[in-house]
C-alpha positions as CSV (number, residue, x, y, z in Angstrom):
1,M,-0.2,143.3,85.0
2,A,3.5,143.6,86.1
3,E,4.4,145.6,89.2
4,N,6.6,148.7,88.9
5,P,10.3,148.0,89.9
6,N,11.4,149.4,93.3
7,P,13.4,152.6,92.6
8,D,15.6,152.0,95.7
9,V,17.0,148.8,94.0
10,F,18.1,150.8,90.9
11,Q,19.7,153.4,93.1
12,D,21.8,150.8,95.1
13,A,23.0,149.1,91.9
14,Q,24.0,152.4,90.4
15,E,26.0,153.3,93.5
16,Q,27.9,149.9,93.3
17,V,28.8,150.5,89.7
18,D,30.1,154.0,90.5
19,A,32.2,152.6,93.4
20,I,33.8,149.9,91.2
21,A,34.6,152.5,88.6
22,Q,36.3,154.7,91.2
23,L,38.3,151.8,92.5
24,T,39.4,150.9,89.0
25,Q,40.6,154.4,88.3
26,L,42.5,154.5,91.6
27,V,44.3,151.3,90.8
28,I,45.3,152.7,87.4
29,Q,46.6,155.9,89.1
30,Q,48.6,153.9,91.6
31,T,50.2,151.7,88.9
32,N,51.2,154.8,86.9
33,T,52.7,156.3,90.1
34,V,54.8,153.1,90.8
35,N,56.1,152.9,87.2
36,A,57.1,156.6,87.3
37,L,59.0,156.1,90.5
38,L,60.8,153.0,89.1
39,A,61.7,154.9,85.9
40,A,63.0,157.8,88.0
41,L,65.1,155.5,90.1
42,G,66.7,153.9,87.0
43,N,67.5,157.3,85.5
44,A,69.1,158.5,88.8
45,Q,71.4,155.4,88.8
46,G,72.4,156.0,85.2
47,G,70.9,152.8,84.0
48,A,67.8,151.4,82.4
49,P,64.5,151.8,84.1
50,V,64.0,149.4,87.0
51,T,61.6,146.5,86.4
52,A,60.3,143.8,88.7
53,S,63.1,141.1,89.3
54,A,62.6,137.7,87.8
55,S,62.7,134.5,89.9
56,T,66.1,132.8,90.2
57,F,66.1,129.4,88.5
58,A,67.6,126.5,90.5
59,L,67.1,122.7,90.5
60,T,67.1,122.5,94.3
61,P,66.7,125.0,97.2
62,G,70.3,124.3,98.2
63,K,71.6,125.6,94.8
64,V,70.0,129.1,95.3
65,G,72.5,131.7,96.4
66,V,75.3,129.2,97.2
67,E,77.6,132.0,98.3
68,A,75.0,133.5,100.8
69,V,74.5,132.5,104.4
70,I,71.3,130.5,105.0
71,D,68.9,132.4,107.3
72,Y,67.6,129.8,109.6
73,S,65.1,132.2,111.2
74,T,63.0,132.0,108.1
75,K,60.7,129.2,107.0
76,H,62.8,128.5,103.9
77,G,66.0,128.3,105.9
78,S,64.5,125.9,108.4
79,S,63.2,123.6,105.6
80,V,66.7,123.6,103.9
81,Y,68.3,122.6,107.2
82,K,65.9,119.7,107.8
83,E,66.1,118.5,104.2
84,Y,69.9,118.3,103.8
85,K,70.9,117.1,107.3
86,A,68.6,114.1,107.0
87,A,69.9,110.6,106.5
88,L,70.6,109.3,103.1
89,P,68.0,106.8,101.6
90,T,70.2,103.8,102.3
91,V,71.7,103.4,105.8
92,W,75.3,102.2,105.7
93,D,77.2,99.8,108.0
94,L,80.7,101.1,107.0
95,K,81.4,97.8,105.1
96,G,82.9,97.6,101.6
97,K,79.8,95.9,100.3
98,G,77.6,99.1,100.5
99,L,80.4,101.6,99.6
100,V,79.3,102.2,96.0
101,V,75.7,102.9,96.9
102,F,76.8,105.2,99.8
103,I,79.1,107.2,97.6
104,Q,76.5,107.7,94.9
105,E,73.8,108.7,97.3
106,F,76.1,111.1,99.2
107,L,77.3,112.7,96.0
108,T,73.7,113.4,95.0
109,R,73.0,114.9,98.4
110,A,76.1,117.1,98.2
111,Q,75.2,118.4,94.8
112,D,71.6,119.1,95.7
113,A,72.6,120.9,98.9
114,G,75.1,123.1,97.1
115,W,78.1,121.7,99.1
116,T,80.0,121.1,95.8
117,Q,79.5,124.6,94.3
118,G,81.0,128.1,94.4
119,S,83.7,129.4,96.7
120,M,81.8,128.1,99.8
121,Q,82.0,124.4,98.7
122,V,83.4,121.8,101.1
123,T,84.2,118.8,98.9
124,K,87.0,120.0,96.6
125,F,90.6,120.5,97.9
126,N,94.2,120.6,96.8
127,N,96.4,117.7,97.9
128,A,100.0,118.0,99.2
129,D,101.3,118.4,95.6
130,G,98.8,121.2,94.9
131,T,96.7,119.0,92.6
132,P,92.9,119.6,92.8
133,I,90.9,116.6,93.9
134,D,87.3,115.7,94.5
135,L,87.1,114.3,98.0
136,I,84.0,112.2,97.4
137,T,85.5,110.2,94.5
138,E,89.2,110.7,95.2
139,Y,89.4,110.4,99.0
140,G,92.6,108.5,98.8
141,K,94.6,111.2,97.0
142,I,94.8,113.6,100.0
143,D,96.2,113.1,103.5
144,V,94.4,114.0,106.7
145,D,96.8,116.9,107.7
146,T,96.5,118.6,104.3
147,L,92.7,118.2,104.3
148,K,92.4,119.6,107.9
149,A,94.5,122.6,107.1
150,Q,92.2,123.6,104.3
151,C,89.1,123.0,106.5
152,D,90.6,125.4,109.1
153,V,89.8,128.3,106.8
154,F,86.1,127.9,107.4
155,L,86.0,126.2,110.8
156,L,88.6,128.0,112.9
157,P,87.8,131.5,114.4
158,G,89.7,134.0,112.4
159,G,89.6,131.9,109.3
160,A,88.9,133.7,106.0
161,N,85.6,131.9,105.6
162,F,84.6,131.4,109.3
163,Q,80.9,131.8,110.0
164,T,80.0,131.8,106.3
165,R,78.0,129.5,104.1
166,A,81.0,127.1,104.1
167,T,80.7,126.7,107.9
168,Q,77.0,126.0,107.5
169,N,77.7,123.4,104.8
170,N,80.2,121.7,107.0
171,K,77.6,121.4,109.8
172,L,74.9,120.0,107.5
173,M,77.4,117.6,105.9
174,A,78.5,116.2,109.3
175,E,75.0,115.6,110.5
176,C,74.1,113.9,107.2
177,L,77.0,111.6,107.5
178,L,76.4,110.6,111.1
179,S,72.7,110.1,110.4
180,S,73.3,107.8,107.5
181,V,75.1,104.9,109.3
182,T,73.8,102.0,111.4
183,A,73.8,102.1,115.2
184,S,76.9,99.9,115.5
185,A,78.8,102.0,112.8
186,K,77.9,105.2,114.6
187,Q,79.2,103.8,117.9
188,A,82.5,103.0,116.1
189,L,82.7,106.5,114.7
190,I,82.0,108.1,118.1
191,A,84.8,106.0,119.6
192,D,87.1,107.4,116.9
193,R,85.8,111.0,117.2
194,G,89.3,112.3,118.0
195,Q,90.3,111.4,114.4
196,Y,87.9,114.0,113.0
197,T,86.9,116.4,115.8
198,F,89.1,119.4,116.6
199,D,88.5,122.0,119.3
200,G,85.0,120.6,119.7
201,T,84.1,120.9,116.0
202,I,83.5,118.0,113.7
203,Y,85.4,118.5,110.4
204,A,82.9,116.9,108.0
205,P,85.4,116.3,105.1
206,V,87.9,114.7,107.6
207,L,85.0,112.6,108.9
208,F,84.2,111.4,105.4
209,K,87.8,110.4,104.8
210,H,87.9,108.5,108.1
211,M,84.7,106.6,107.1
212,M,86.3,105.7,103.8
213,K,89.4,104.5,105.7
214,I,87.3,102.2,107.9
215,A,85.4,100.8,104.9
216,T,88.4,100.1,102.6
217,L,91.3,99.2,105.1
218,D,93.5,101.8,103.5
219,N,96.8,100.1,102.8
220,K,99.0,98.7,100.0
221,A,98.0,95.2,100.8
222,T,94.3,96.0,100.3
223,S,95.1,97.7,96.9
224,K,96.9,94.5,95.8
225,W,94.0,92.4,96.9
226,L,91.5,94.6,95.0
227,R,93.7,94.3,91.8
228,D,93.8,90.5,92.3
229,Q,90.0,90.4,92.7
230,L,89.4,92.4,89.5
231,K,91.5,89.9,87.6
232,Q,89.1,87.2,88.6
233,M,85.9,88.5,87.0
234,P,85.2,85.2,85.1
235,A,84.9,83.5,88.5
236,V,82.6,86.3,89.7
237,M,80.4,85.7,86.7
238,L,80.1,82.1,87.8
239,E,79.4,83.1,91.4
240,V,76.5,85.4,90.4
241,K,75.2,82.8,88.0
242,G,75.2,85.1,85.1
243,N,73.3,88.0,86.7
244,I,74.8,91.0,84.9
245,D,73.6,93.5,87.4
246,D,75.2,91.6,90.3
247,F,78.3,91.2,88.2
248,F,78.7,94.9,87.6
249,N,77.9,95.7,91.2
250,T,80.8,93.5,92.3
251,F,83.2,95.1,89.7
252,D,82.1,98.6,90.7
253,K,82.6,97.9,94.4
254,W,86.3,96.8,93.9
255,H,87.1,99.3,91.1
256,T,85.6,102.3,93.0
257,Q,87.7,101.5,96.1
258,L,90.8,101.2,94.0
259,I,90.2,104.6,92.3
260,G,89.3,106.2,95.7
261,R,92.8,105.3,96.9
262,G,94.2,107.4,94.0
263,E,95.1,104.2,92.1
264,D,93.7,102.3,89.1
265,L,94.2,99.1,87.1
266,D,95.7,99.6,83.7
267,D,93.8,96.7,82.3
268,A,90.5,97.2,84.1
269,L,88.7,97.2,80.8
270,D,90.3,93.9,79.8
271,C,89.3,92.4,83.1
272,L,85.7,93.5,82.5
273,W,85.7,92.0,79.0
274,D,87.1,88.7,80.4
275,G,84.3,88.4,82.9
276,L,81.6,89.3,80.4
277,K,82.8,86.6,78.0
278,A,82.2,84.0,80.7
279,A,78.5,84.8,80.9
280,P,76.5,81.6,80.9
281,C,74.2,82.6,78.1
282,E,75.2,81.4,74.6
283,K,73.4,84.2,72.7
284,F,74.6,87.0,75.1
285,S,78.2,85.6,75.2
286,K,78.3,85.6,71.4
287,W,77.1,89.2,71.3
288,I,79.9,90.1,73.8
289,Q,82.5,88.3,71.7
290,D,81.4,90.1,68.5
291,K,81.6,93.5,70.3
292,Y,85.0,92.6,71.7
293,D,86.3,91.8,68.2
294,L,85.1,95.3,67.1
295,H,86.9,96.8,70.1
296,I,90.2,95.0,69.3
297,E,90.0,96.0,65.7
298,D,89.2,99.7,66.5
299,D,86.1,99.5,64.4
300,P,84.6,103.0,64.1
301,T,81.0,101.6,64.3
302,W,81.8,100.5,67.9
303,G,84.0,103.5,68.7
304,P,86.5,104.0,71.6
305,I,85.1,102.4,74.7
306,T,85.6,103.1,78.4
307,V,84.6,101.1,81.4
308,E,81.7,103.3,82.0
309,E,80.5,103.2,78.4
310,L,80.9,99.4,78.2
311,T,78.9,99.1,81.4
312,K,76.1,101.2,80.0
313,R,75.9,99.4,76.7
314,V,76.1,95.9,78.1
315,K,73.4,96.6,80.7
316,A,71.1,97.9,78.0
317,K,71.6,94.7,76.0
318,Y,71.1,92.5,79.0
319,N,67.9,94.3,80.1
320,L,66.5,94.0,76.5
321,M,67.3,90.3,76.4
322,V,65.7,89.7,79.8
323,T,62.6,91.6,78.8
324,N,62.3,89.5,75.6
325,K,63.1,86.4,77.6
326,E,66.2,85.7,75.5
327,Y,68.7,85.6,78.3
328,G,69.1,81.9,79.2
329,S,71.6,79.4,80.4
330,A,74.7,78.4,78.7
331,S,75.0,75.7,76.1
332,K,76.2,72.3,77.4
333,E,79.6,72.7,75.9
334,Q,80.1,76.2,77.1
335,A,79.0,75.5,80.6
336,E,81.3,72.5,80.8
337,I,84.3,74.5,79.7
338,I,83.6,77.2,82.3
339,A,83.2,74.7,85.1
340,L,86.4,72.8,84.0
341,R,88.4,75.9,83.9
342,A,87.4,76.9,87.5
343,Q,88.1,73.4,88.8
344,I,91.5,73.3,87.1
345,D,92.5,76.5,88.8
346,A,91.2,75.2,92.1
347,L,93.2,72.0,91.8
348,K,96.3,74.0,90.9
349,G,95.8,75.9,94.1
350,D,95.4,72.6,96.0
351,L,98.7,71.3,94.6
352,K,100.6,74.4,95.6
353,L,99.3,74.3,99.1
354,S,99.5,70.5,99.7
355,V,102.9,69.6,98.2
356,A,105.6,70.0,100.9
357,P,109.2,70.9,99.9
358,K,111.3,67.9,99.4
359,G,114.1,67.6,101.9
360,N,117.2,65.3,102.0
361,S,115.2,62.2,103.2
362,K,118.3,60.0,103.2
363,G,120.3,62.2,105.4
364,D,117.4,62.8,107.8
365,K,118.0,60.5,110.8
366,K,115.2,61.7,113.0
367,D,112.2,59.4,113.6
368,K,108.6,60.5,113.6
369,K,108.8,61.3,117.3
370,G,111.2,64.1,116.6
371,G,114.2,62.6,118.3
372,E,117.3,60.9,116.9
373,K,116.6,57.6,115.3
374,G,116.3,55.0,118.0
375,G,116.2,57.5,120.9
376,K,114.7,60.6,122.2
377,E,115.7,64.1,121.3
378,K,117.6,65.7,124.1
379,K,115.9,68.8,125.4
380,T,117.9,71.9,126.4
381,K,116.5,74.0,129.2
382,N,116.3,77.8,128.6
383,T,118.7,79.1,131.2
384,K,118.2,82.8,130.3
385,A,117.5,84.8,133.4
386,K,113.8,86.0,133.8
387,G,114.9,89.6,134.1
388,D,116.7,89.4,130.7
389,K,113.6,88.1,129.0
390,Q,111.4,90.8,130.5
391,R,114.0,93.5,129.4
392,Q,114.1,92.0,125.9
393,K,110.3,92.0,125.8
394,Q,110.2,95.7,126.7
395,E,112.9,96.6,124.2
396,E,111.1,94.8,121.4
397,S,107.6,96.1,122.2
398,W,107.9,98.7,119.4
399,K,107.7,95.9,116.9
400,K,104.0,95.5,117.5
401,T,103.2,99.2,117.3
402,P,101.8,100.0,113.8
403,P,102.6,103.2,111.9
404,K,100.1,105.9,112.1
405,D,98.1,107.2,109.1
406,G,100.5,108.8,106.7
407,E,103.7,107.6,108.4
408,P,106.3,105.5,106.4
409,T,106.1,101.7,106.5
410,T,109.9,101.4,106.6
411,K,112.3,102.5,109.3
412,T,115.8,101.9,110.5
413,V,116.5,100.7,114.1
414,G,120.2,100.2,114.9
415,D,121.9,98.7,111.9
416,H,118.8,97.0,110.5
417,T,116.0,98.2,108.3
418,F,112.5,97.1,109.3
419,N,109.2,97.0,107.3
420,W,105.7,97.0,108.6
421,C,104.1,93.7,107.5
422,V,100.3,93.8,107.3
423,H,100.1,90.0,107.5
424,H,102.2,89.6,110.7
425,M,101.1,93.0,112.1
426,A,104.6,93.7,113.2
427,W,107.9,95.4,112.1
428,V,110.0,92.7,110.3
429,W,112.8,92.5,107.8
430,H,110.7,91.4,104.8
431,K,108.2,93.6,102.9
432,S,104.4,92.8,102.9
433,E,104.5,91.9,99.2
434,N,107.2,89.4,99.8
435,C,105.6,87.8,102.9
436,D,105.2,84.1,102.7
437,L,102.2,84.2,105.1
438,G,100.5,86.7,102.8
439,K,101.1,84.6,99.8
440,K,99.7,81.5,101.5
441,R,96.6,83.4,102.6
442,A,96.1,84.7,99.1
443,A,96.4,81.2,97.6
444,E,93.9,79.9,100.2
445,Q,91.5,82.7,99.4
446,N,91.8,82.1,95.7
447,H,91.1,78.4,96.3
448,V,88.0,79.1,98.3
449,S,86.8,81.6,95.7
450,Y,87.1,79.2,92.9
451,A,85.8,76.2,94.8
452,A,82.7,78.3,95.8
453,A,82.2,79.2,92.2
454,V,82.3,75.6,91.1
455,N,80.0,74.5,93.8
456,S,77.5,77.1,92.7
457,S,77.6,76.0,89.1
458,P,74.5,73.9,88.1
459,I,76.7,71.8,85.7
460,E,77.0,68.1,86.6
461,T,80.7,67.8,85.6
462,G,81.0,64.3,87.0
463,T,79.1,62.8,84.1
464,S,81.6,64.0,81.5
465,S,84.2,61.5,80.3
466,N,86.5,64.4,79.3
467,F,86.2,65.8,82.8
468,R,86.9,62.5,84.5
469,A,90.0,62.0,82.2
470,L,91.2,65.5,83.1
471,M,90.8,64.9,86.8
472,S,92.7,61.6,86.6
473,T,95.5,63.3,84.8
474,L,95.7,66.0,87.5
475,A,95.5,63.4,90.3
476,Q,98.5,61.6,88.7
477,A,100.3,64.9,88.5
478,A,99.8,65.4,92.2
479,L,101.2,61.9,92.9
480,D,104.2,62.6,90.8
481,E,104.9,65.7,92.9
482,E,105.1,63.7,96.1
């Protein structure tokens, strides 16, 4: 027979149920009270009843409240500081080879951190002509003085935006830049700190421009060199042995530097097409030629094309062919043509460099020793006083002093006009673009580039009868020039 339940247990359970009911009722009353207060507050302000605020949507913490000062005393503010001042994924050595990757990674960081947004942004400025520019992608379109003057607004005491979010953005940007370079590059930047530090404050935008100047050797001669390189994309295709990713990386490296100077190449798209058509894969090369024909004919199925769009489409095709194992080597005929073309250009360069100007050999009566035929050349001693030579050296010392950043490269001294020559690194009468030394160096560089491309080619050109005949013809042409 079952035992009778303990009455004390029933009493305790009933008390717990009653307590829960009382708490539930209390919660309902408190909720009603809060809602009534919110409604009353809304009516008092002449608006709709106040409701709980929704969360602010943002892709990154840095994009939340881009106009407001970051409170570093909070856990959120501290985490934002650590995240955005940190080094970029790829450490840079301030060399042109890594420029494209650096700019892309830095642009992503600037966007995530909110440095590019709102009135407190620190990456967009107006150049001397009043034209808006994006410093990250158009660093060559603004001079340092104009850039610094606009940074003074948020970095100098008394500036309209001093000690605001813009000032904080500048600090984060400066620490990010200095943390994202190699030890040797940082040492070089520290040595140049006077170029971007004013009154003890690092001007991050000016620091960024200075880094670009180091990486790109900001001068007209470099711009010409970049244009010349972009016109040699077929040779680049040979050098990378048909690797389309490496081909585009090389093109982007040179093209980005040119655009960053505020310049461009009118036929950049044509240069890209020329290089792609030299790809050492018969099937891929045929696809490129077909698309090029559509481009020339303005075929609507292909549509207007830009450098960026062409890059995107070609990479997609290349990746598909690689995945399907369809991207292979060139046909024998195509490879031979490409190699022959490169060697012809290289030999032309050899002829230009090796053939000396013809003089009046009959009228030249000096023997190989440099004296008159049958005797020695009479030497004339320099009788100029040593003091005169020292004074002349001092007077002409200015010829070795280069113009500062932003200064003109032409000036008048006395009755003569002098130009700064980047090849002689001196003030001379001729211009850099007309310098014989510069032309010789360019020719030598082109020769080395083409020769390297030919040496990297897997084609055994020496076995071709056509090739041997062509080489014989060129050799005879060289003899005829002598």
